[in-house]
N, C-alpha and C positions, 0 to 999 in steps of 0.2 A: 504493501499499501503506500511507504514513505516513498519507496522508487519511483512509484507512477506517480503519484503527488510532484518528487522533484524534476521529473521528465518534462511533467505540466507546467513547471515552474520555469523550464529551461525555454518550452515550447513559446513562453510569451515573451520572454527578455531577449532571444535570440532571434527574433522574427519584429522587423520594423512595425508591418502591418498590423503584428497581434498589439506591439507596446501602442500605436495608433488608434486602434478599436477600443483599448480600455483607456485611454487617455479620451477619445471622444465620448464615452460612455461615463465618463464621471464628469464630465462640461456638460452633456446634454442631461445626465441626471440631474445636477444640482438645478442647473435655470428652469427645466420645466418641470421638476418636484415643487420648486420653491414659489411660483409663479402660480397663484390662484386660478382654478378652470382647465387645468392642464394638468390630467392624471398623471400616473404611470404608467397603467395598463393606454393611456393613449400615444404617449409616446414609445413604448413598444409596438405597438401596432404599426406608428408612422415609420417606423423605423426596420420595420419587418421586409419591407420590399428592395431596402438596400443591399439589406444579407444573402439577396438571391445571387448575387455577383461573384460573393464573397466564400473562401473557405469556409469550413464549418468551423472550425477553432475560431477564427475572428470573427467570426456572424452568434456565435455564442457569447464570446467574451464580448460584445458590443451589447446583445439583448440582458445577457443577466447581470452583466455591470448597473446597466440603466437600472434594471431591478431594484437592485441591492443598492445604489444609492438614494432613490425616491423612497427607499422604506426612511430614510433619516432627512432629506430636502424637505418635506413636506412640513416641517416643525421650525424652519428658519420662519418663515410668514406667522405659521401659529404663534410664536412666542413674541414676532415685532408685530405683527398687524393682527392678532386675534383671527384670523382667516387661514385657516391651515388648506396649504396647499398641496397635500393627498387625503383622502380618509385617514389614511394610518395614524395623522398626526392630532387627530380631531381629541384625544382625551391631555396630549400636552398642553392645547389651550388653556384646558382649566386650571394649573397653577403657572406656565409661563408667560401668557399674557398679563398675568396678577403681577408676576417675580419684575417684568418688563417695564410696566408701571409706577412698580414702587423703586426705581431706578434703578436696578439690574439687570438690562437686557443682556448685557454680556457674560454675568453669572450663570443667567436662564439658558445661552445659548451652550456657553460651555458644558453644563452639567450634560444637556440633549447630546451634543459632540462624542462627549466622551463616551455618555450609556449607551449609546449608536453603537459605536467602535465597539466596545465588550460586548452588546447582544447580538451584534452581525458575526464578530468572530466566534464566539460561542457557538451560536446556530450554524455555522458555515462547517465548524468542526464535528460537531453531531452530523452533517449533514454528510462529508467524508467517512465516518464511522459506520454510520447506520444504516446508509444508501445500497453500499455493496454488500452488507449481509443477510438485507431483505432481499436482494435481488440475486442472491445466491440459492434463498429458500424457493425463489421464484422458477428459476432455469428447470427445474423437474416439471412443467406446464406442457400442457399439450392443446390442443385446439379448443376441449370440451373446459378446461379449466382459464384459457385466453378467453373465450366466451362469457365465463364466469366473472373473468377479472375487468371485460369490455361493460358487463349490466354494474357492475359494483363502482365503474366510472359513473356510469350515468345516471346513479342514484346519487351522486353528489349533491342533483339538482333538487334535495330536500332542501340540503344546506344552503345552496347558492339563494331558492327560493324566499326562505324567512318563513312568512307565514300565507305565503301567496302558492303552495304548493301544487294547487291546479294550474296557476299560470306559468310553473316552470315546469310541469309537465306537458305542456301543450308545445312551449318552446322547444323541448327534449325533441319531439315528435316533429315539429315543424323543422328541426335540423337533421333529424334522419331521412325527413323526404328528400329533405335538398341533397341530400349524403348518396342519396340513388339513382339520380340522375347522370344519364351517360351511359357508355358502357358497363355492361354485366361485366364482374370480372372474370367470373367462372366460364362463360359462355358465350359471351361475346357480342350478343344482342343487345339494341338501342333502349333505352329504357326515358320514356318521359321529354324528350327530344322535341316532342312537336314538329318534327320535323327539319330544325335548324339543326345545320350540319356544328354550328360553332360551341352546340351543347354536347356534341357526341363524348365529348373529353371531360364532360360533368362541368360542376361549377367549381371556378378555382377559389380555394381558401382565402385569399389574397382580400379580391374585390369584398369578402361579405364580411370578412374580421374589418377591411378598414371602413366600409361602410355602416356596418350595425354602434362600432366604437367611438371612429374620429371624425367621418363626416356628420354624423347624428346628433354627436356633440357638439359639432359647430353650429348647428341647426337650432340647437338647445341656447348656447350660450350667446348667439349673433345679437340678442335682444338685450344683452347688457354691456354696459360700456368695458367692465371688469378694472377700472381704473382704482388704484386706491390713493384715497384723498388724504390720507395720513400721511404728513411728513414722519423721515427717519431720522432721528439725530447720530451722533457718529458712536460708534459701538465697539467698546473694548472686550472682545472676546477673552476669557477665561477658562483654558479648559482644565486645569488641573487645580484642585484650591484642596490641602490635606486635610483642613479642617471638615470639609463640605463632604467629603469621599469618606469621611469617618461614618458619616451620619447616615449615607445612602447605600453603603457597602453590602449590609442585609438585604436589602430594597433589589439590590442590582441582581444577587445571588438567588432570590425568589424569582423575580422576573424573569431570567434567562430560561429557569426552570418553565414556570409555567408559559413562554413564548414559545421555545421550542416543543412541548406538548401540543400546543394548541394548533401550531403551524403543522404538526404533521397530520393532524386528524382532517380529511380531506374536505374543504368547503367552508370553513368555519374563518380561516384569515386572520391577518395581523392587526386587521382593526378591534377585531372582540378579543383578541390576546391581549391588547394592551388597556381594553378596558375592564378586563377579569383579573385582572394583574393590579390595577388601578384600584379597584376594588378591595381585591388582598390586603392591598398596602396597607387601605384604610381601615381594612377589617385587625389586621394585626399590631397597628399603633395601639399608643398608649391612650386613656381617654382624653386626657387633655392636651394632647396634641390633634385629636381629630377635629379639634374644630377650625384648626391651620388649613386644610384641602380646601382647595379653591381659592385660595390666599395667598398664594406664591409659596407653597411647601416644599422645597427642591425633592422630596421623595417622590411627592407627584408625577415630577416631570421624568424624575430616573425610571419611575416603575411603568409608565408609557413607551418614553424612548427604547428600553430594554428590552419590553415584552415586542414591541412590535418591529423590530429588526430582527432578532432573533427568531420569532414567529415568519419574518419574510423569507428565511434561510427554510426554516422547516417547511415551507410549504413546496418546495423543489423535491423533499422524501419521495412522497408516493409519487411523484412526477417520473422522477428520472427511476427509481426502481422499481415503478411498478405500470408506471403508464398513465397514473388516473392525476387527473389536473389537482392541485387543491386549491383554487379559486380561479378569478378573471382572470389576469397576469399570467397563470400557470397556464392556463387555455390557449392563451394566445402563445407562449412558447411551447405547448404541447404542435401547435398549428406549425411552428418554426420548423421543427424536428420533421414534422410532414414534409413538408417543403424541400427541405433538402435530403430528403428522399430516407430519411429513419422515422422508425416507430420506437420513440422511450420506450425502454423496460429493462427487464433484465439480461435481455440478449444486448445491449447495446455495452457493457461491460466486459462481453466477450471481442465483441465485433470491433468496437470504439474505443478500448480503456483509454488512449492518449488525449481522446475526445474528453470523455467525460471528466478525467484528473486535471483537466487545463480550464474547465470551467468552474472544478473547485478551486485552483490556483489562481483563477481571475477573480472570483469571487471574495477569495481571502486579500488580494492587494487591494482591491477595490472598497472593502472594508476597513483595511489599513488606512489608506491614500485618504481618510473622512480626514484624518487627524492631520495632514500635511494643507488640504488643500481649503477646509472649512472659512478659517479664517478669511483669507483673498479671494471667497467667493462673496461671502457674507455683505463687502464692500461694493463689491461688483451689482450685488442684488436687490441694490438701495434703491440704483437706477432702473434696472430691466425692469422692477415690480412694476412701474409708472408705464408700460408701452397698455395701449388701450387694446380693448380684444376688437377693435374692428381692424386692426392693423394685423395684430398676432393672428386670427383667426385666418383671414385670405391667405397667409402664409401655410399654413397646417391645410388647405384644401386644394392648394398649387401643389404638394408635396401628396399628398393621398390621391391624387389624378397621374403625376409623374410615374407615382411609385407602382400602382395599380397596371399602369400601361406597359412599363417596361418588364413586368415580368413574363409577360406572351407575345407582346408588340398587338392586342387585340383590342378596339376600341368597344367590342361587346362586352368586356371587362369594366370598362368606365361606366357600362349603363347599369351593369349588375349593381356597379357600386352605388352608383346612385339610388335604384334602387332599393336595396338594403338600407341605405340612410336614412328613406324615408318611411323604412318599415320600424327599423331602430327608433325613428324621432318618434313616430304614434305610436309603438308597445311601452315606451318609456312612459309616455303621458298616463300610460292603463297601470303603470308599476309591474309591466313585466319584466323577468330579470334577464338581459341578453345573454347571458354568459349562458342562460344554459341551451341559446339554439346551437352557439358553438360545441359545447358538449356534443350534440348529438351529429352537428356536420363534421367531427374529428371524428369523435369514435364509432360514427354510423359504417366506415368500408369495415373495419376490425368486428366488430359484432355481428354485421352480415354474413361475412365469411367465414369467420369461424364456427359459427353457427352452422352452416350450410357443410362444413368438412367435418363437422362434428357430426353430425346424421349419417354425413357420406360415411365414415368411420364406423358407426351403429349399424349400418345400414337399415338406416330409416325410424331406429327405436329411439324416441325422445328421453327414453327414461337415464340414457346415457350420463347424462347433469346430474342426476342423483344418486346412480351407484359409483361416480368416482367421490373419492372425499374432500380433497380439495375443491373440486367444485360444486360439492353438496354445502361446502362452509362456506365459501365465498357468496353462493348465493342465499343464504341465510343472513349473512351479513347485509347482505343488498339490501333482502326483507326487511330486517330490523333497522337499517339506515333508511328506508323509503320512508315506512310508517311509522318514525316512531315519535315524531313531531305529533301526528293525528293522535297516538298513542299517548302521549303526553296532554295534550292539549284535554283530551276526556280523563283522564284523570284529575287534572287541575278543577273541570269542571264540577267532576263528582264530588271534590273536597270543598269547594266551595257549594254546591247545593248541601252537603252535610252539614257546613257551617252555619250555613242559616237556617237549615232547620233547626238547628239546638240553640240557635240565638232566639 
């Protein structure tokens, strides 16, 4: 493992293109994550077509590096402007902004930077040690197990949908319908092309992702100026203060464990991890200290930033070991693997070990780089943040159109992108979780092909999925993941009814 990791580091530092992609990831991640209205998921989506022309190592250094950096950079605007640049930084606002208002913005940013680096590095180390072990177990899988695993991936919809499970299921089935358009992979017959030759190869993943996430976001944000009216004064960032570190070290340790554990659970995500970490920090605090939360308590910043960065790395564990995306950004990264002709999962550690450990090494370097580049970036951020969205938005659209067209040099893809942008805009108005559509599109081909191969293996006997132990266990877990929210809601209602009757 250490040998592979050293080779991954050498792959980065000895190749100018890989170094350039790491630096680009840091710059893009900082700027995009810190500007309100431009999320980490959108940045990864916009840069996805750019990676099509790159070698896989350079491509994933760029995409995963952006992902790692945006896990922190949203905290900058959260602390200085009370406007979190990314959803992960929402909880950081609770204590970060009050501390900045009290005349200590540099201290708040320093705590955020230090805790983000610690959380990110700890999460990456867990990723390095846990992922190969989990992938090793999965190497014994055959078609029935892969089908069950794909079904398990689709049941992440229960987590991604929140309380809107029905809408999430509709989104998944819509994605599955999109995935079967084009040529049948086993028989070669055309399906749902309606005579259009341009659809014979199916609907490309890039225009779907860009339309649903990036362009629909532009349609939504175009009504707002997104100009920050608040002036930002000079900020002197203090990354390490011995007295503060003594107060928060216990919080950091606990938040690391919470962050990684929550991150590994498919579909839960870094935002939930930061919220749970914050609530646990308040719970474990002394009674006299509890009133200080929400008023500039350094432990509140530490809990949020440590957990969300550790969780961001944790979400890559199920993606890289099993091919199950842990959230919206992970679903886009899953699409990136497919775009480069790979299916993330256990076989990648056998077929592409250097790529996997190059990704790990890149994530380590990206997280450590936060210590070096955060302070100079904060100075630049004070100017960039005032760019109005009517300037920034059109630039996003230009990148979307160019990126979509250059993948296949097909104008139909631009029309598909626009169509999905309109669909995404409408669906978001009705609170449809868009990530569930991507789940269906990405996992659809794997689900279909492995299901059909399994049936062929068993000569048409559907019980093959229930007679193989691993497949059966995975399907049971899938059912529990899918129906747990409904069962939980039912139990809560029953308890509430009993309580009301007793009262």
